[in-house]
BALO-226009 format. One line per field, with one value per residue (C-alpha): residue in one letter; chain; x, y, z. Coordinates in steps of 0.5 Angstrom, whole numbers, padded with zeros to 4 digits. Each point is the difference from the previous one (the first is absolute). Layout:
residu: A/...
chaine: A/...
px: X/...
py: Y/...
pz: Z/...
END
This chain:
residu: M/S/E/A/D/E/V/Q/I/M/R/N/D/S/D/A/K/V/D/R/L/L/M/E/T/T/T/R/S/L/L/K/Q/L/S/T/G/Q/I/T/S/E/A/I/V/T/F/Y/L/D/R/I/E/S/I/D/K/S/G/P/R/L/S/S/I/I/A/T/N/P/A/A/M/A/E/A/R/Q/R/D/R/E/R/R/E/G/V/A/E/G/S/L/H/G/I/P/V/L/L/K/D/N/I/E/T/V/G/P/V/A/T/T/A/G/A/L/A/L/K/Y/N/V/R/T/E/D/A/I/L/V/K/Q/L/R/A/N/G/A/I/I/L/G/K/T/N/L/S/E/W/A/N/F/K/S/L/K/S/S/S/G/Y/S/E/I/G/G/Q/T/K/N/P/Y/Y/L/D/R/S/P/C/G/S/S/S/G/S/A/A/A/I/S/A/N/L/A/P/L/A/V/G/T/E/T/D/G/S/I/V/A/P/A/A/H/C/G/I/V/G/L/K/P/T/V/G/L/V/S/S/A/G/I/V/P/I/S/H/S/Q/D/S/A/G/P/M/A/R/R/V/E/D/V/A/M/L/L/N/A/M/V/N/P/I/H/P/N/A/I/E/D/Y/A/A/Q/L/N/T/A/S/L/N/G/K/R/F/G/I/T/E/S/T/E/R/F/P/E/V/V/R/E/V/F/E/Q/A/V/G/A/L/E/A/A/G/A/E/V/V/R/G/L/E/L/P/E/E/E/A/L/G/E/A/E/F/E/V/L/L/Y/D/F/K/H/D/L/T/D/Y/L/S/S/T/P/D/S/V/T/V/K/S/I/D/D/L/V/E/F/N/R/A/N/P/S/A/I/S/P/F/G/Q/E/L/I/E/M/A/A/S/K/G/E/L/T/D/E/A/Y/L/V/S/K/K/L/I/E/K/H/G/K/Q/E/G/I/D/H/L/L/A/E/Y/Q/L/D/A/F/I/A/P/T/N/T/P/S/W/L/I/N/H/V/E/G/D/K/F/E/G/G/S/S/S/P/A/A/I/T/G/Y/P/I/I/T/V/P/M/G/D/V/S/G/L/P/V/G/L/S/F/F/S/T/A/F/R/E/K/D/L/I/E/L/A/Y/C/F/E/R/E/I/N/A/R/I/L/P/E/F/R/A/V/F/S/E
chaine: A/A/A/A/A/A/A/A/A/A/A/A/A/A/A/A/A/A/A/A/A/A/A/A/A/A/A/A/A/A/A/A/A/A/A/A/A/A/A/A/A/A/A/A/A/A/A/A/A/A/A/A/A/A/A/A/A/A/A/A/A/A/A/A/A/A/A/A/A/A/A/A/A/A/A/A/A/A/A/A/A/A/A/A/A/A/A/A/A/A/A/A/A/A/A/A/A/A/A/A/A/A/A/A/A/A/A/A/A/A/A/A/A/A/A/A/A/A/A/A/A/A/A/A/A/A/A/A/A/A/A/A/A/A/A/A/A/A/A/A/A/A/A/A/A/A/A/A/A/A/A/A/A/A/A/A/A/A/A/A/A/A/A/A/A/A/A/A/A/A/A/A/A/A/A/A/A/A/A/A/A/A/A/A/A/A/A/A/A/A/A/A/A/A/A/A/A/A/A/A/A/A/A/A/A/A/A/A/A/A/A/A/A/A/A/A/A/A/A/A/A/A/A/A/A/A/A/A/A/A/A/A/A/A/A/A/A/A/A/A/A/A/A/A/A/A/A/A/A/A/A/A/A/A/A/A/A/A/A/A/A/A/A/A/A/A/A/A/A/A/A/A/A/A/A/A/A/A/A/A/A/A/A/A/A/A/A/A/A/A/A/A/A/A/A/A/A/A/A/A/A/A/A/A/A/A/A/A/A/A/A/A/A/A/A/A/A/A/A/A/A/A/A/A/A/A/A/A/A/A/A/A/A/A/A/A/A/A/A/A/A/A/A/A/A/A/A/A/A/A/A/A/A/A/A/A/A/A/A/A/A/A/A/A/A/A/A/A/A/A/A/A/A/A/A/A/A/A/A/A/A/A/A/A/A/A/A/A/A/A/A/A/A/A/A/A/A/A/A/A/A/A/A/A/A/A/A/A/A/A/A/A/A/A/A/A/A/A/A/A/A/A/A/A/A/A/A/A/A/A/A/A/A/A/A/A/A/A/A/A/A/A/A/A/A/A/A/A/A/A/A/A/A/A/A/A/A/A/A/A/A/A/A/A/A/A/A/A/A/A/A/A/A/A/A/A/A/A/A/A/A/A/A/A/A/A/A/A/A/A/A/A/A/A/A/A/A/A/A/A/A/A/A/A/A/A/A/A
px: 0061/-0006/-0006/-0004/0006/-0001/-0007/0001/0005/-0005/-0006/0005/0002/-0008/-0001/0005/-0003/-0007/0003/0004/-0007/-0004/0004/-0003/-0003/-0006/-0007/0001/0007/-0004/-0005/0005/0004/-0007/-0002/0007/0000/0006/-0003/-0007/-0005/0001/0008/-0002/-0005/0005/0006/-0005/-0002/0007/0002/-0006/0002/0008/-0001/-0007/-0001/0007/0007/-0002/-0007/-0003/-0007/-0003/-0005/-0005/-0002/0002/-0006/0000/-0002/0005/0004/-0006/-0002/0007/-0001/-0007/0003/0006/-0005/-0004/0006/0002/-0007/0000/-0005/0004/-0004/0001/0004/0003/0000/0004/0003/0000/-0004/0000/-0006/-0001/-0003/-0006/-0002/-0005/0002/-0003/0002/0003/0004/-0003/-0001/0002/0002/0005/-0005/-0002/-0007/0001/0004/-0005/-0003/0000/-0003/-0004/0001/0006/0000/-0002/0007/0003/-0005/0002/0008/-0002/-0004/0007/0003/0004/0002/-0002/0007/-0003/-0002/0004/0001/-0003/-0001/-0006/-0006/0004/0002/-0006/0000/0003/0004/0006/0003/0006/-0001/0000/-0002/-0006/-0003/0000/0006/0005/0005/0002/0007/0003/0005/0005/0001/-0004/0000/-0004/-0007/-0003/-0005/-0008/-0005/0002/0006/0001/-0002/0006/0005/-0001/0000/0007/0003/-0002/-0005/-0005/0000/-0007/-0004/-0006/-0001/-0006/0001/-0005/0006/0007/-0001/0003/0004/0004/0002/0002/0004/0003/0002/0003/-0006/-0005/-0008/-0006/-0006/-0005/-0006/-0006/-0004/0004/0002/-0006/0000/-0005/0003/0005/0000/-0002/0002/-0004/-0004/0002/0008/0001/0004/0004/0006/0006/0007/0006/0007/-0001/-0005/-0001/-0002/-0005/-0003/-0001/-0003/-0005/-0002/-0003/-0003/-0004/-0007/-0001/-0007/0002/-0001/0007/0004/0005/0002/0008/0003/0007/-0002/0004/0006/0006/-0002/-0002/0004/0001/0002/-0005/-0003/-0002/0000/-0002/0003/-0004/0003/-0001/0006/0004/-0002/0004/0007/0006/0003/-0007/0000/0007/-0002/-0006/0003/0005/-0007/-0002/0006/0000/-0007/0002/0006/-0005/-0004/-0005/-0002/-0001/-0005/0002/-0003/-0008/-0004/-0006/-0006/-0002/0005/-0002/-0007/0000/0004/-0005/-0006/0004/0000/-0007/-0002/0004/-0003/-0007/0002/0003/-0006/-0005/0005/0003/-0007/-0002/0006/-0001/-0007/0001/0006/-0001/-0003/0008/0000/-0003/0001/-0006/0001/0005/-0004/0002/0007/0001/-0003/0004/0007/-0002/-0001/0006/0006/0005/-0005/0002/0007/0005/-0004/-0007/-0006/-0002/-0002/-0004/-0004/0000/-0003/-0005/-0003/-0001/-0007/-0004/0003/-0005/0003/0001/0008/0001/-0004/0004/0006/-0001/-0002/0006/0004/-0003/0001/0007/0003/-0003/-0003/0005/0005/0003/-0004/0001/0007/0001/-0004/0003/0007/-0001/0003/0000/0001/0003/0006/0002/0005/-0004/0003/0005/0006/-0003/0000/0002/-0006/-0003/-0005/-0001/0000/-0002/0002/0004/-0003/0003/-0004/-0003/-0004/-0005/-0006/-0002/-0001/-0003/-0005/-0003/0000/0005/0006/0007/0006/0007/0007/0007/0003/0007/0001/0003/0006/-0003/-0008/-0004/-0004/-0005/-0003/-0007/-0004/-0008/-0005/-0008/-0004/0001/0007/0003/0003/0003/0003/0003/0003/0003/0003/0002/0004/0003/0002/0004/0004/0002/-0001/0001/-0003/0006/-0001/-0001/0005/-0004/0005/-0001/0001/0000/0006/0001
py: 0065/0002/0002/-0006/-0004/0004/-0001/-0008/0000/0004/-0005/-0006/0003/0001/-0007/-0003/0004/-0003/-0007/0001/0002/-0005/-0007/-0004/0006/0000/0003/0004/0003/0001/0004/0004/0002/0002/0004/0004/0001/-0005/-0004/0000/-0005/0001/-0001/-0007/-0002/0001/-0004/-0006/0000/0001/-0006/-0004/0001/-0002/-0005/-0003/0001/-0001/-0002/-0005/0000/-0002/0000/0002/0006/-0002/0007/0007/0005/0005/0006/-0001/0006/0004/-0003/0002/0007/0001/-0002/0005/0005/-0002/0000/0007/0003/-0003/-0006/-0006/-0003/-0008/-0004/-0003/0007/0000/-0008/-0004/-0007/-0006/-0005/-0007/-0001/-0004/0007/0005/0007/0004/-0001/0001/-0005/-0007/-0005/-0006/-0005/-0002/-0004/0001/-0001/0007/0004/0005/0000/0008/0003/0006/0000/-0001/-0006/0003/-0001/0004/0006/0000/0000/0006/0004/-0001/0004/-0007/0000/-0006/-0002/-0006/-0007/-0006/-0007/-0006/-0008/0000/0000/0001/-0007/-0004/-0002/-0007/-0005/0001/0008/0004/0006/0006/-0002/0003/0000/0007/0002/-0006/-0002/0004/-0001/0000/0006/-0003/-0006/0001/-0008/-0001/0001/0006/-0004/0002/0002/0007/-0001/0007/0004/-0004/0000/0008/0002/-0004/0003/0007/0001/0004/0001/-0004/-0005/-0004/-0007/-0005/-0007/-0006/-0004/0002/0005/0006/-0003/-0005/0004/0006/-0005/-0003/0007/0003/0005/0000/-0002/0000/-0004/0004/-0004/-0001/0006/0005/0002/0001/-0006/0004/0001/-0006/-0006/-0005/-0007/-0001/0005/-0005/0001/0006/0006/0006/0002/0005/-0002/0004/0000/0002/-0002/0008/0001/-0006/0003/0007/-0004/-0004/0007/0002/-0007/-0002/0001/0006/-0002/-0007/-0001/-0003/0005/0004/0007/0000/-0007/0003/0005/-0004/-0003/0004/-0002/-0007/-0006/-0007/-0001/-0005/-0002/-0007/-0004/-0007/-0004/-0006/-0007/0001/0005/-0007/-0001/0006/-0002/0000/0006/0004/-0002/0002/0007/0000/-0002/0006/0004/-0003/0001/0008/0000/-0004/0005/0006/-0003/-0004/-0007/-0006/-0006/-0006/-0006/0002/-0004/0003/-0005/-0004/0003/-0004/0000/0008/0000/-0005/0005/0006/-0003/-0002/0007/0004/-0004/0001/0008/0000/-0002/0005/0006/0000/-0001/0006/0004/-0002/0001/0008/0001/0004/-0002/0000/-0006/-0006/-0005/0001/-0006/-0006/-0004/0005/0000/-0007/0000/0006/-0003/-0006/0004/0004/-0005/0006/0001/-0006/-0001/-0003/-0003/-0001/0002/-0006/0005/0004/-0006/-0003/0006/0000/-0007/0002/0001/0006/0003/-0004/-0007/-0004/-0001/0008/0001/-0006/0003/0007/-0003/-0004/0006/0004/-0005/-0003/0006/0005/-0002/-0006/0002/0007/0003/-0005/-0001/0008/0000/-0007/0003/0007/0001/0007/-0003/-0007/0001/-0005/0001/0003/-0004/-0005/0003/0002/-0005/0000/0002/-0006/0001/-0008/-0003/0007/0002/-0004/0002/-0003/0004/0006/0002/0004/-0005/0001/0007/-0001/-0005/0004/0007/0002/0005/-0002/0004/-0002/0004/-0002/-0004/-0002/-0004/-0006/0001/0006/-0002/0004/-0004/0004/-0001/0000/0002/-0002/0001/0000/0005/0008/-0001/0004/0005/-0005/-0004/0007/0002/-0007/0000/0007/-0002/-0006/0004/0005/-0006/-0003/0004/-0006/0004/-0001/0004/-0004/0000/-0003/-0006/-0004/-0007/-0003/-0004/-0002
pz: -0043/-0003/0003/-0002/0003/0007/0000/-0001/0005/0005/-0002/0001/0007/0002/-0002/0004/0006/-0001/-0001/0007/0003/-0002/0000/0005/0003/0005/0000/0006/-0004/-0006/0004/0003/-0006/-0003/0005/0001/-0008/-0001/-0005/-0004/-0001/-0008/0001/0004/-0005/-0005/0003/0001/-0007/-0003/0005/-0002/-0008/0002/0004/-0001/-0007/-0002/0003/0005/-0003/0007/-0003/0006/-0003/-0004/-0002/0003/0001/-0006/0005/0005/-0002/0000/0007/0003/-0003/0003/0007/-0001/-0001/0006/0004/-0002/0001/0008/-0001/0000/0005/-0001/0003/-0006/-0004/-0006/0001/-0006/0002/-0005/0000/-0002/-0006/0003/0003/-0004/-0002/-0004/-0008/-0004/0003/0000/0007/-0003/0005/-0005/-0004/-0007/0002/0003/-0005/-0001/0007/0000/0006/0001/0008/0004/0006/0006/0003/-0006/0001/0008/-0003/-0005/0006/0004/-0006/-0003/-0007/-0004/-0003/-0004/0001/0001/-0003/0004/0000/-0005/0004/0006/-0001/0000/-0007/0000/0004/-0002/-0002/0000/0005/-0003/-0007/-0003/-0008/0001/0003/-0001/0005/0006/0002/0007/0001/0003/-0005/-0006/-0002/0007/0002/0003/0003/0000/-0001/0001/-0003/-0004/0006/0004/-0006/-0001/0007/0001/-0006/0002/-0006/0005/0008/0001/-0003/0001/0000/0001/0004/0000/0003/0000/-0006/0004/0005/-0005/-0005/0005/0003/-0006/-0003/0007/0002/0005/-0001/0004/-0001/0004/0004/-0006/0000/0003/-0007/-0005/-0005/-0005/-0007/0001/-0005/0005/0002/0007/0004/0006/-0001/-0004/0002/-0003/0004/0000/-0003/0001/0002/0007/0006/0001/-0007/0000/0006/-0003/-0007/0005/0003/-0007/-0002/0006/0000/0004/0003/0001/0008/0001/-0004/0003/-0002/0000/0000/0000/0006/0005/-0004/0003/0007/-0001/0003/0000/0007/0003/-0006/-0001/-0006/-0002/-0005/-0003/-0002/-0007/0000/0000/-0007/-0003/-0003/0005/-0004/0002/0007/0001/-0002/0004/0007/-0001/-0001/0007/0003/-0002/0003/0007/0000/0000/0006/-0004/0003/-0005/0001/-0005/-0002/0000/-0005/-0004/0000/-0006/-0005/-0006/0001/0000/-0006/-0004/0003/-0002/-0007/0000/0002/-0005/-0006/0002/0002/-0007/-0004/0003/0002/-0007/-0004/0004/-0002/-0007/-0001/0002/-0005/-0006/-0007/-0002/0004/-0003/0005/0006/0004/0002/-0005/-0006/0003/-0001/-0007/-0002/0002/-0004/-0006/0001/0001/0002/0006/0003/-0001/0002/0006/-0001/0004/0005/0006/-0004/-0003/0007/0003/-0006/0002/0007/0002/0005/0006/0004/-0002/0006/-0002/0000/0007/0003/-0002/0002/0007/0000/-0001/0005/0006/-0002/-0003/0004/0007/0001/-0004/0000/0005/0005/0000/0000/0007/0003/-0001/0001/-0007/-0004/-0006/-0004/-0004/-0006/-0006/-0006/-0005/-0003/-0005/-0007/-0005/-0007/-0005/-0004/-0005/0000/0007/0003/0007/0004/0007/0006/0006/0003/0006/-0003/0001/0007/-0001/-0007/0002/0006/-0003/0005/-0001/-0002/-0001/-0003/0001/-0003/0005/-0004/-0007/-0002/-0005/-0002/-0001/0006/0005/0004/0008/0000/0006/0001/0005/0001/-0003/-0001/0004/-0006/0004/0005/-0006/-0003/0006/0001/-0007/0001/0006/-0003/-0006/0004/0003/-0006/-0006/-0005/-0006/-0006/-0006/-0006/-0006/-0006/0000/-0006/0002/0007/0002/0008
END
């Protein structure tokens, strides 16, 4: 055997060892391996970049990543130097993180929200949450694809499709939707293209794709994580949140994301996970759960049984008031907010972006047909036609949400029945990707928490013929730590995550 052959065998053995260490790994395990010298950040980043190339850009072609960070390897080597020099102080030191591509990062990678109008939106400063991630030692691995404009563009859409990033696929069955709008973040984490990712949610955009892709996702209370430097839909409902394969990883990423000066911030959301228990906890189930398909309710009832077997109590048949009116109020608020929040954002973009207002965006899209294919831009046009945030229609909608969504809704039922949280199925099984008819969305449970700005977490609870479904826990404002502990206990009881195999076509 030649010396070159021996070197190649050694390299193959080393690669196989790294593969074993990193597939389905946890953040805590990575940090331990880094601290003991079993692995380096350079090796970790190399593994994920190679995997992105072989799974996202070729092979199954998930199309979950819009761009990798050209400085990722340099950042990894810097983290390794810091560790050797004894200055590895950040809570995520040397850990790669993916960001949804509506979250600003310093160039050369643009922040596009998947939209042609923002193709050259190269920023000179990171979003605040990205600054916090870097301060905690995280390595920005790249930017993930999303439903264009975070799925606030047209009445019909295909979740995970954008003009910039194309169509993200579900890693379980490639012909199925990953849901959205944080489609790329969810698919990439499920496919082991990174250990951690950040998504954003206005209504369902973290928890829905997380559930469809068999991972954990948390949408925090609005305001707990800074939204500065994120392409907006609505200041009333937008929040960035952590996505990972395990609940503890979500908690550890949240630690590095929360605004540290927020009065409701907690230093360590993972601190009591090992001592958390379901015994004596009380969960509410609303009547809306009955609207889910029977195949989903069957999996949900198994999850409820697991909670009860662990000592939890369940209160059924609860009713959140004025559901239809709240949905209408939410839509009104989102249209008004989008007009003003997006115009504020666009007005601050660099000269390389010619669109400076929502009216400019409407005209840009009309002048560039590919920018509005295949579904149009009805939502953008509807938002552009709205008035000021002092309009009665807007103020009445905000008051209705405060009264029926919060005071007489979630908050009242939590107190009346002494509940720790509500539980519900997160999603129905993923549907066939369709660029003519769009998404075949059959139900979700994100809206009560979305409309109120309250926190919600989803964790895998099982599958329907191999398509993952999740269980959501939601509660009142700033109960993230409680929800994380409840989800962690459930995950420990049922451990329902299954590894995706990138099958081409779904068949029951």
